[in-house]
C-alpha angles and dihedrals in degrees: 000000000000090000093050091048090051092050092050093051090048092051091048092050091048091049090049094051093050089052096058095076094040094054101035112117097353096115091228116130134164122235090255093052099061111149115222124192119190116192107218107172136313106341092337112118136167112218126192105199129168093338096314129099121219128190110210123204100344112212102168106160123128121259113289096008095135136040118252118273108270121244090020134112113282091006087164089074120091121232134275095028095197135040125253112270093231140014117288091239090061091047091053094042110119096359111154099182143000126230118201111189091191137339101251107135096249090058100038127022092153091129091065103047139047100218100104113068111242093232097049115121106261122187122206137173102246148349094276092061092041090055090053094051096041086053087061091059102266110143105187102055114152128191114229122228136182088277112034120158124205115179097313096330123107114215117191122194115224132186138235145160118259093205146348127306090251091057092048090051092061125081130250091008095064091052092047093051089051124159129323127185135214125213134217117203120207137170135155111281093005128110115256114250124199119195100195095195131200103335141111118241110282142144093283092061089047092052094046091052091049094047100044104026092207121209092210123036118191112200128191099223111167094117093228113201137203121214113254098018133095116229133030135273093227135023129292142190097299089056090058090056089046092054093047089054095042097050107036095175097045132094112232119215116196117204144147095081140124097019112076130060098241098050108115099180121074128199088246093056092046092049089052089049092050091049091048092053095040095233099127091113091083106015120093122189104185125201118231108285094018118138123216123192129199 
């Protein structure tokens, strides 16, 4: 009986793996494979995908808990600049795993709160981030690869660049910016979702779009700025237009605005930009707490 059960599981996994390529980017999903994205705050999102619920980049502190980031725009403001849209217990309800794209405070403040169970599966980009989070008492930290499986969902780590070449050439700024990953979600029958992460637009983003042809693209678009440097450390309004042109069959979700001191692009300004360029047919700019379904 055990041998038969093992064989059935192996066949199911093989079938599932084969299905990833066939379904990726097709826009075809079954009724049971509806993708739901709930904007929480900043880059924090709750994603229901192929029967599993992921909490991405949990930043769950109360308004004004931390000082503004030094040497950034509006560093006199305290972070986060707004409250969470719902109680933390509701945010954590049903979560199966956590994904931390990088350990900057506004994407991971797990060391300062007790909301995330220490044994919950928690995915990170590399050993350095795993070491940080394990040092905070988390016991089930997993390093994501270009082919990570979690209970029927394929999670693919993608790259990016968290600032300009000039910024990375300066010490200690370049080290502080560090690395940040993106994540592609795939499962048989489900729409492909690409969380681009904290990056400016670069060749890696282009190649990821070309390879996976995602149905849903989530961009961090707050146009965060450093004092004394031209350019942003994440995307902005022009990148939303770029994504709309680059992926004519995808829905673009713009997030990471209106919550951290150095964001220079607001939802209101982005909505005006979207209206001006007549791209609202495929661009979504959710409010905190808002749920989008695909």
